[in-house]
N, C-alpha and C positions, 0 to 999 in steps of 0.2 A: 362412372356416371354413364347412364344409358342415353343414347341419342334417339330422337323420334323424327319421323318424316311424315308430313301431312300430304296426303294424296287426294286431290279433288278431281273426280272423274268428269265433272261437267261444271267448270267454273263460271260459265255464262249464266247458268240457272241458280247458282249458289247465292243464298241470302244469309246474312249474318244474324241468325236468330239464336238466342241463348239456349233454347230447347232443342237444338239441332241434334239428331242422332249421330253418335260417334261410334265407329267400329275400331277396336284395337286388336290387331292381329298382325301376322307376318304374311306377306303376299309376294308372289312372283309375277312380274309383268313381262309377258313374252308374246310375241306375235299378235299384238293388240288385244291380248286376253289377260285378265287378272285371275290368278289361281291362288286360292288360300293354301298355305303350306301343308295343312293336314289333308288336302285333297290331291296332292301331287302323286300319291300312290295310284290314282285312277288315270294317270297320264303317262304316255311313253317317255322314257328318259332321253331318247334321242331327238324326237321331233315335237314333243309336247302336245300331241294330239290325244284325244280321249281314247282309252283302251276299249276293246271289244271283248266279249266273253264268248267262248266256243263251248257249247253245251256237250257236244260229243266227246271232247277231250278234257272237259272240266278245267279249263285254264284260260288265262287272258292273253290277248295278242294285239299287236298294232297293225291296223289295216294298211296305212301308208307305207310303213316299213316292211310289211309282210314278214313279221318276225314274232316268235313267241316271246312273251315277257315274263314267263315263269319257267324255272328249270324243271327238268324231269325229276321225279322222285327216285329214291334209291331202291325201291321195292321192285325186283325183277318180274314179279307177277302182277303188277298194277295194270289193270285193263285199259286205263286211260293213257298212261305214258308209253306203254309198250307199243301201241299201234299209232301213236302220233307221228304224222309226217314231219319232214324237216322244215317245211314252211306251211303256215296256216292256209294260204290261199293258192 
């Protein structure tokens, strides 16, 4: 049997109306932020801040952690990974 949890983000404004829109999904609540499970790939695994994209190196990184969030590729001639510094900032 599955369990459900109801999360009301603003109970003071909530009214019991039968036509109230309901959202069914899985969410992560962290640092006063609600993140849908399918959006977690856009957030850092360590600090849960949104990832940034570096055009020059064609990869994502986390600014607060100052760390790349994608591994180097295995191609030794890759123009992006070959010249990528150890830290993005």
